[in-house]
mmCIF file of the C-alpha atoms, coordinates in Angstrom:
data_MODEL
# 
_entry.id   MODEL 
# 
loop_
_atom_site.group_PDB 
_atom_site.id 
_atom_site.type_symbol 
_atom_site.label_atom_id 
_atom_site.label_alt_id 
_atom_site.label_comp_id 
_atom_site.label_asym_id 
_atom_site.label_entity_id 
_atom_site.label_seq_id 
_atom_site.pdbx_PDB_ins_code 
_atom_site.Cartn_x 
_atom_site.Cartn_y 
_atom_site.Cartn_z 
_atom_site.occupancy 
_atom_site.B_iso_or_equiv 
_atom_site.pdbx_formal_charge 
_atom_site.auth_seq_id 
_atom_site.auth_comp_id 
_atom_site.auth_asym_id 
_atom_site.auth_atom_id 
_atom_site.pdbx_PDB_model_num 
ATOM 1  C CA . UNK A 1 1  ? 146.787 -9.095  -18.070 1.00 0.00 ? 1  UNK A CA 1 
ATOM 2  C CA . UNK A 1 2  ? 143.050 -8.952  -17.521 1.00 0.00 ? 2  UNK A CA 1 
ATOM 3  C CA . UNK A 1 3  ? 141.609 -11.566 -15.175 1.00 0.00 ? 3  UNK A CA 1 
ATOM 4  C CA . UNK A 1 4  ? 137.970 -12.484 -14.637 1.00 0.00 ? 4  UNK A CA 1 
ATOM 5  C CA . UNK A 1 5  ? 137.264 -14.225 -11.327 1.00 0.00 ? 5  UNK A CA 1 
ATOM 6  C CA . UNK A 1 6  ? 134.210 -16.489 -11.381 1.00 0.00 ? 6  UNK A CA 1 
ATOM 7  C CA . UNK A 1 7  ? 132.517 -18.749 -8.881  1.00 0.00 ? 7  UNK A CA 1 
ATOM 8  C CA . UNK A 1 8  ? 129.741 -21.292 -9.215  1.00 0.00 ? 8  UNK A CA 1 
ATOM 9  C CA . UNK A 1 9  ? 126.429 -20.249 -7.721  1.00 0.00 ? 9  UNK A CA 1 
ATOM 10 C CA . UNK A 1 10 ? 125.448 -21.921 -4.472  1.00 0.00 ? 10 UNK A CA 1 
ATOM 11 C CA . UNK A 1 11 ? 121.872 -22.387 -5.654  1.00 0.00 ? 11 UNK A CA 1 
ATOM 12 C CA . UNK A 1 12 ? 122.119 -23.770 -9.190  1.00 0.00 ? 12 UNK A CA 1 
ATOM 13 C CA . UNK A 1 13 ? 118.734 -24.537 -10.749 1.00 0.00 ? 13 UNK A CA 1 
ATOM 14 C CA . UNK A 1 14 ? 117.943 -26.630 -13.768 1.00 0.00 ? 14 UNK A CA 1 
ATOM 15 C CA . UNK A 1 15 ? 118.638 -24.866 -17.098 1.00 0.00 ? 15 UNK A CA 1 
ATOM 16 C CA . UNK A 1 16 ? 119.730 -21.646 -15.371 1.00 0.00 ? 16 UNK A CA 1 
ATOM 17 C CA . UNK A 1 17 ? 123.080 -19.868 -15.617 1.00 0.00 ? 17 UNK A CA 1 
ATOM 18 C CA . UNK A 1 18 ? 125.417 -21.334 -12.997 1.00 0.00 ? 18 UNK A CA 1 
ATOM 19 C CA . UNK A 1 19 ? 128.280 -18.848 -12.675 1.00 0.00 ? 19 UNK A CA 1 
ATOM 20 C CA . UNK A 1 20 ? 128.650 -15.432 -11.084 1.00 0.00 ? 20 UNK A CA 1 
ATOM 21 C CA . UNK A 1 21 ? 131.442 -12.999 -11.883 1.00 0.00 ? 21 UNK A CA 1 
ATOM 22 C CA . UNK A 1 22 ? 133.100 -12.000 -8.603  1.00 0.00 ? 22 UNK A CA 1 
ATOM 23 C CA . UNK A 1 23 ? 135.728 -9.523  -9.844  1.00 0.00 ? 23 UNK A CA 1 
ATOM 24 C CA . UNK A 1 24 ? 137.550 -8.232  -12.909 1.00 0.00 ? 24 UNK A CA 1 
ATOM 25 C CA . UNK A 1 25 ? 141.108 -6.906  -12.683 1.00 0.00 ? 25 UNK A CA 1 
ATOM 26 C CA . UNK A 1 26 ? 143.490 -5.252  -15.094 1.00 0.00 ? 26 UNK A CA 1 
ATOM 27 C CA . UNK A 1 27 ? 140.978 -3.434  -17.297 1.00 0.00 ? 27 UNK A CA 1 
ATOM 28 C CA . UNK A 1 28 ? 137.914 -1.238  -17.376 1.00 0.00 ? 28 UNK A CA 1 
ATOM 29 C CA . UNK A 1 29 ? 135.753 -4.166  -18.499 1.00 0.00 ? 29 UNK A CA 1 
ATOM 30 C CA . UNK A 1 30 ? 132.282 -3.940  -16.965 1.00 0.00 ? 30 UNK A CA 1 
ATOM 31 C CA . UNK A 1 31 ? 129.943 -6.888  -16.672 1.00 0.00 ? 31 UNK A CA 1 
ATOM 32 C CA . UNK A 1 32 ? 126.285 -6.188  -15.970 1.00 0.00 ? 32 UNK A CA 1 
ATOM 33 C CA . UNK A 1 33 ? 124.400 -9.513  -15.857 1.00 0.00 ? 33 UNK A CA 1 
ATOM 34 C CA . UNK A 1 34 ? 124.112 -11.237 -12.461 1.00 0.00 ? 34 UNK A CA 1 
ATOM 35 C CA . UNK A 1 35 ? 124.662 -14.809 -13.736 1.00 0.00 ? 35 UNK A CA 1 
ATOM 36 C CA . UNK A 1 36 ? 126.356 -16.391 -16.741 1.00 0.00 ? 36 UNK A CA 1 
ATOM 37 C CA . UNK A 1 37 ? 126.739 -19.719 -18.457 1.00 0.00 ? 37 UNK A CA 1 
ATOM 38 C CA . UNK A 1 38 ? 130.265 -21.073 -18.768 1.00 0.00 ? 38 UNK A CA 1 
ATOM 39 C CA . UNK A 1 39 ? 130.368 -20.659 -22.562 1.00 0.00 ? 39 UNK A CA 1 
ATOM 40 C CA . UNK A 1 40 ? 129.285 -17.018 -22.208 1.00 0.00 ? 40 UNK A CA 1 
ATOM 41 C CA . UNK A 1 41 ? 132.123 -16.312 -19.779 1.00 0.00 ? 41 UNK A CA 1 
ATOM 42 C CA . UNK A 1 42 ? 134.633 -18.056 -22.029 1.00 0.00 ? 42 UNK A CA 1 
ATOM 43 C CA . UNK A 1 43 ? 133.448 -16.057 -25.063 1.00 0.00 ? 43 UNK A CA 1 
ATOM 44 C CA . UNK A 1 44 ? 133.678 -12.725 -23.204 1.00 0.00 ? 44 UNK A CA 1 
ATOM 45 C CA . UNK A 1 45 ? 137.171 -13.614 -21.973 1.00 0.00 ? 45 UNK A CA 1 
ATOM 46 C CA . UNK A 1 46 ? 138.330 -14.583 -25.453 1.00 0.00 ? 46 UNK A CA 1 
ATOM 47 C CA . UNK A 1 47 ? 137.029 -11.357 -26.999 1.00 0.00 ? 47 UNK A CA 1 
ATOM 48 C CA . UNK A 1 48 ? 138.531 -9.234  -24.205 1.00 0.00 ? 48 UNK A CA 1 
ATOM 49 C CA . UNK A 1 49 ? 141.847 -11.131 -24.190 1.00 0.00 ? 49 UNK A CA 1 
ATOM 50 C CA . UNK A 1 50 ? 141.285 -12.080 -20.556 1.00 0.00 ? 50 UNK A CA 1 
ATOM 51 C CA . UNK A 1 51 ? 142.042 -15.124 -18.422 1.00 0.00 ? 51 UNK A CA 1 
ATOM 52 C CA . UNK A 1 52 ? 139.173 -16.759 -16.509 1.00 0.00 ? 52 UNK A CA 1 
ATOM 53 C CA . UNK A 1 53 ? 139.931 -17.921 -12.972 1.00 0.00 ? 53 UNK A CA 1 
ATOM 54 C CA . UNK A 1 54 ? 137.378 -20.288 -11.458 1.00 0.00 ? 54 UNK A CA 1 
ATOM 55 C CA . UNK A 1 55 ? 137.284 -19.979 -7.661  1.00 0.00 ? 55 UNK A CA 1 
ATOM 56 C CA . UNK A 1 56 ? 136.768 -23.140 -5.634  1.00 0.00 ? 56 UNK A CA 1 
ATOM 57 C CA . UNK A 1 57 ? 133.697 -23.291 -3.383  1.00 0.00 ? 57 UNK A CA 1 
ATOM 58 C CA . UNK A 1 58 ? 134.452 -23.046 0.310   1.00 0.00 ? 58 UNK A CA 1 
# 
């Protein structure tokens, strides 16, 4: 199964995308934008049949 690993940005500004894709496994899916909104990630995952894994901040 395809998995998309995502983490929240350390420097989240007002009205700016807050998430960064760290890795994608199990497919040849390529993601080109540096930052995403949560709904964008969820939509990409749904269309690709992938699971989104949110990494905890350290």
